[in-house]
C-alpha positions, 0 to 999 in steps of 0.5 A: 238895376245896373251900378254902372252905365252902359255905352253903346259901342260897334268895335270889333271884339273877339273871345276864347273860352278855355275849349276853344284853340281860337278866337272867334270874331264878334261885335262888341254890343256895350261896355261900361265900368265893371263888364261888357257884353257882346253877340255871339254865334254860339251860347256860353254858360255862365261861369265860364272864364273867357279870353278877350281882344278888343280890336281898337289898336295894335296891340289889341287891348286883351283881358280875361272876365267871367261870363255872368249871363247869356241870353238868347235874342233872335238868332244869336245870344248876348254875352254879359262879361264881368271884370273883377281886377283892379287894373283890367276895370281901369284898362276897361275904361280907357277901351270905353273912351276909345270906342266914344271917340271911334264911333265919333270919328265914324259920325263924323265921316258919314254926316260931315263927310270929314276923315279925322286922325285918331288924335284930331278926333281924340280933341273934338270928342274931349272938348264936345263931350268930356265933361259929361262922360260918366266918372 
């Protein structure tokens, strides 16, 4: 059983491991305290150190992590990555909240037809959800 809650996301992510020359673009599946999961076209061996870029703002959030698991699902792989240092975990926590806000912006546009700025979306999301956001 997990020691932390995972949160769904639909944010772009890019990854590169030591053998790769370029980053490969994928989609973040979920993110939570201590780690994340993303979908990949390729298998990545557990124990591999991986560089990640999460493109939620410019410049992209960058972090290094360790692949802890890789599971084949239909025509792709789900890759689990953990982070061990305190600074990265704090950054991931901030990314997690931004993912929620970006997702909220898309949902408001889709369901209500309103276009929100990042600031307005953050203010609305915090007002509606901050009390329930896991610590």
